[in-house]
N, C-alpha and C positions, 0 to 999 in steps of 0.2 A: 403779210397775213398774221404775223406774230402779235401785232397790237390788239387783235380781237379777243385774245384770251385774258379775261378779267378775273377778279378775285372769286366771284361766285357764278359767273356764266360766261358765255361767248357773246360778244356784242360789238357792232361796228356799223359804219355807214354803208348803205346799199346804193349802187352795186359795186362801189370801189373796193370796200373791205369785205363785206358780206355779200356773196353772190351765189348763183346757181352752182357753179363749180365748187365753191367752198362748201356749200350745203351737202353736196354729194359726198365729198371727201369726209366731212364731219360724220355723216351717216355711216360710212364704211368703218371709220375709226371707232365710232361709238359701239358698233356691233362687236368688233374685235375686243374692245375693252370689256364689254358686257359678258362675252363668252368666257373671258378669263376670270371674271368675278363670280359668275353664277354657274359656270361649267355646263351651261345649256348649249346644245348644238344648234337649235333653232329658237333663239329667245323671242319672247313676245314683247313688243314695244308699242306703247301708247303714244300717239302724237296729237297735240292740240296746237292751235294757233290763234293769234289775235286778228284784228280786221285791217291791218296795214295793207296797202296795195302790194307790197313785196312779199307778204306772208304766204300767199297761195303759190306763186312760182317757186319760192324757197321750199315749201312743203313738198312739191312734186319732185324736186331734185333731191331733197333729203330722203324721201321715200325710195327713190331709185337707188341711192347709196345703201340704205338699210336692206332693201330686197336683194341687192347684188351679193350681200353676205349671208343670204338665206334666213334673214329674220322674218318673223311674222309681224305684220303691222296692223294696228287698229287706229283708224283716224276718227277722232271725236269732233273734228271740224273746228269752227270758231267758237271758243269758250273762254271764260275767265280762268286765270291761272289756278284759283282755288278749286274750280270744277275739274281741272286737269289733275291736280293732286288726288282728288277723290277717285277719279277714273283709274289712275295708276294702281290704287289699292283695290278698287272694285273689280277690275279685270284680272287681278293677281298677276300683273305684268312683271317681267324681269327688269324692264327699263322704261323710261318715259322721257319725251322731249317736248317742251313747250316753245313754240316759235313766237318770240316777242322781244321787244326792247323796252317793255314796261312804260315808263313815263317819258322816255326820250322822244325827240321830235320824229316826224313821220319818215324822214330820210334814213333813220336808223332801223336796225333789226338785230335779232340775236336768237340764242338758244339756251334755255334752262334745261339741265339734264339731271336725271335722278336714276339711281340703281337700287334694286331690291337688296336689303341687308347691308347696304353700303352708304346710302344717303345721297346727298347732292354731289355732283362732280364739280369740285371747286378747287381753289388754290390749296395745296397741301393735301388734297383728297382726290387725286386722279386727274386734275386738269393738266398737270405737267406731262403725264403719261399720254393723255389724249393728244396733246400738242405734238409730242414726239412722234406718235403714230401718223399724224397727218403730214408732218414734215418728211417722213420716210415713204410717203405714198409714191407710186410709180410716176415717172416723168417722161417726157419726150415720146419716143416711139413705143416704149413699153406701156405708157399711159394710153396711147391711141389704140394699141392692141387690146388693152383691158376694156376700154370704153366700147370698142367694137363688139367684144364678146358679151358685153352687158346690154346691148340693144334689145335683146329678147325679153328682158325683164322690165323695160321702160313702162310698159302698160300692164305689168303684172297686177293681179287683183289685190286690192287693199280693202280690208273690211271696214265699213263705216258704221259707227254706232252713235246714237243720240243719248248722251249721258245726263242731260239736264233733268228729266223727270225723276231719275233715281237720286240725283244730287239734291233736288228739292225735298224729297222724302227724308234724306239724310239730315238736311238742315232742320226740318221740323222735329225730328227725333232728338237732335241736340238741343233745340229750344225747349222741348218738354223736359229733358234731363236737367236743364239749367233753370227751369221754372219761369221761362220768359215767353211761353207759347201764347199766352192770352193777350193779343194785341187789340187795343181799343180802336174803334173806327172813326173817332172824332178828329184825328189829326189830318192836317193838310200839308203835304210835303212837296218841295221842289226837287227835281232830280236832274243832274247834268251828267250825261254819259261821255261827252267829249269825243264822240266818234269811236269809242271803244266797245268792248264786248260785255260789259257788266249788265247790259239790258237783258241778256239771255237768261239771267237768273232773277234780277230785280223785278222786271215787269211781271212775270208769272207769280212772283211772291206777293207783290202788292195787290195783284188781282185776287189772289186767294184770300187775303185778309180784307178785301174791299176797302183798301186805303185810298184816299183822295190824293192824287198826284198830278203834278204838272211836269211833264218830261221834256227835257231839252237834249239836243244832240249837236252842240255847236262844233263847227269844223274850223279849228284854228291851226291845224297842222302841228299841234303840240298836245301831248297827252298828260301834261303835268297839272294836276288839280290844285296845286298850291300857287300857280302863277296867277297874279291878279287879273290879267286879261282873260283868262279862261273862266273866271267866276263872275264877270260883269253882268252877263245876261241873266244868270241864275239869281244874283243879288237883286237885280231890278224886278224880276218876276216875284221873288219873295215879298218885296215891299209893296208892289202894285196889287198883288192878289191877296195880301195879308195872310201869307202861309205861316205855319208854325215853325218850320225850319227847312233847310235845304241840305242836300248831300251831293257830292261830286266824286267821280271815279277816275282812275288813270286808265291807260290804254288796255291793260290786261285785267282790270277790275279787281286787283287784290289790295288796292288802297281806297279808303273812304274818308272824305273830308267833309266837315260840317260847317254850315253857316247858320247863325241864329235867326230869330224871327225878324231882326232888323236888317238882315242881309249881310251881316258882318262875319268874316272868317273867324272861326274859333281855332285857336292854336291846338294842334293834335295832342300836345302834351297835356293840355287841360282836359281834353276828351279822355285821354288815357287815365288821368287821375280820377275823373268822374266815374268811368266804367269800373276802375279798380275798387272803388268804394263799395260797389254792389257785391263783389266777391267777398270783401272783408266783412260786410254786414251779414251775408248769408253763410259764409264759411270763415269764421275768425282765424286769424294768423295765416292767412293765405300768402303764398309766395308769388310775387309779381315781378316779372322780368321787364327791364326797360333799357334802352341804349343810352350811352353816355352824353348824347347831345340833347336829350330831353330836358325840359325845365326842371329846376330844383324842386318845384312844387310837387312833382311826381313822387320823388323820394320822401319828401316831408309828409305828404298826405298818407302814403302807405304806412310809414312808421307811426304817425300820430294816431292811426286807426288800428294799430296792433298787427299790421302786416309785416312781411319780410321783403324789402326791396332788394332786387338783384340786378346789378349794373353790368352791362355787356358792351362790346364794341358794336359799331354800326354794321348792318347787313343781315338779311333774313336768315341766311345760312348759319351765321354765328349765334344769333339770338335763339333760333330753334334748337340748336344743339345744347345750349346752356339750359334752356327751359326744360328740355327733356331730361337732362342730367339731374337737375334740381327738383324735378317734378312740380314745376310751378303751376299755379291755377290759371294764370293768364299772363299776357305780355303785350308789349306794344313798342312802336318806334315813333320818332318825331315826324315821320313822313306820312303817317296814317295807316301803317300796317298794324294789324292786331292779331295775336296768336292765341289759339284756343286749345286747351288740353284735350277737350272732347273731340277735337278735329286732328289729333295727332300733331299738335302745335303748328298746324298750317293756318293760313289766313282764311277768313270767311266773312266777307263784307256784309252779306245779308244778315248774318247773326249779330253783327255790330249794330245794324239798324234796328233789329228786333229788341235788343237789349236797351238801346236808347229810348225806344218807344215805351218800354216797360218802366224805365227810370222816370221819364217825364210824367207818365201816368200816375205812378206811385207817389212821387213828390208833389204833384199838382203845382208845378212851377214851370215857367218858360225856360228855355235853354240858357238864355242870357243871365237869368237869375241864379241858375245853378252854377254857372261858370264864374260869376263875379267874384266870389270869395277865393277863387283859384288864381286870380290875376294879381298876384303879389309882386311880380317882377316884370321887367320889360325885356323880352327876348326877341330879337330880330330873327328873320328867316335866315337860312344858310346863305352865305355870301360866296359866290363862285369867283375864284381868283386864278387867272392864267399864269401862275408862277412857273418859271422854267429852271429854277435853281434846284440843287440837291436838297432833299427833305431834311437830312441831318444838319446841313449847314443852316437852313432856315430855322430849325428848332433851337439850335445852339445860339443863334443870334437873338432870338426872342427871349430865351431863358436868361440871357445875360442882362436883359433890360427889365424883366419883371421878376424881381426877387422877393422872397418872403411869402410866396404863395405855395400851395400844395401842388406838386408836379407829378403827373403820371403819364405813361406812354401806352396805355391800354389800346388806344386807337389814335395814332398821330400824337399830338401834344395837347394835354389839358393842364391849365394852371388855374387853381381855384383860390380865391381870396374870400374874406368874410362876407363882403357885400357885392361881389361880382366874380364871374369866371368866363373863360373862353376855351374853345377847342379849335385846333387847326389840324386838318388831316387831308391826306391824298384821297381823292375820289376813286372808288373802285369801278365806276361805270363810265366816267368821262375823264379826259386828260387835263385835270385841273385840281386845285386845292379847294377845300371848303372850310370856311370860317364861321363859327357860331359864337355869339357873345350874349351873355345875360347879365343884366345889372338891376339895381333897385328901382331905377326909373329911366325914362327915355333920355333925359339929359346926361345921366351918367353913362348910359349905353353909347351915346354919340361921342362922348369924350374918350372912352376906352377904344372905340372903333378908330377914331382919328389917331390915337397913340399907336395902335397896332399897325395901321396902314403906313404910318410914317417910317416904321421899322422895315416892314415888308418891301416897300417900294424904294428903299434906299440901298437894298442889297445889290 
């Protein structure tokens, strides 16, 4: 069970690693942790979940664990993670748990946890303590006696609330504040939900603005919107129906990916650079936060337009913390996460869509035309590597081969040269390493990739 405790959430395969027993124990330990942090005797906890088959049974067991420790529980049902964050604040809860494994395949599940005046429960911020509490949970006959005494709360009342209408109003208020509420009705958009929960917010939003959409809900047993196989149907629909662009979401709806009018995937780094320009045009010298595996074009565009680029390690927990500390105007990641100051530095995919519509309308250009000047480098997607060696040993071997570059260890190993760079880091959500390479063109990219591979696979 120790392998399920990740850098910024609890995550594992169902039912081998994450199961109903684990969910109940996590619920009990979370309430204990919450009581220590908030001093509340009966803390209020908001719980949301995605649409995975395992999410509902996990919710029932989690709720049983929460209720056994006398917590008050509000269930907001199947919702996007950004709606969950809103509900946490809206109901003034002491704690919140979102049941999801984000973009991971359907056999995975997990728990994102947040505590009032504490923030996310993550590595170095309570995860170790939570893990310790779970390990000390009663075992054997003691556990059986405890479970028997808890049977009376199995069907205890859990308050259910529909947060979506209030969240939609919140989105519209943010849009008005950002001056992006005027959405033209002439755009035709393709939408791929991939069997996730983003439709809960996106469908009523596009209906309100009378946008013409073609909605898909492909079932691929994978919730990653950056996988080519997950975008094939959307790409085909965009071309056949001559749509203006397409968007795709991950399982819990906090990532949004764009395809242009030709049905081609747009690098999220280019989208981040494009969206950032809006902030710098409207609010000069804006601070923009981005993670270290975004394309160099993000940093270059922000600086060339008078903004302040702020580089962080990968992970929503870390980028939100830095954005809040630096009072950034906006932020984003290479994976399609975007962070809004107006939303407490949480994601809001619907707001990203509204801003993109505003930009396309104002510029009177197609998405591919706006992106073309930003395609200055060739950056492949993240390469997953099942390396089993010690990270320090791997980094030492690589640095001995690539000399003369700028080295940093902000997140794994990054070495930057004048015309190319790469990053190798341990994944915080899966048991593997991730390699990112960017070069001046595809040929150079392939050469550098081959050189790095020859070192890694000779270890």
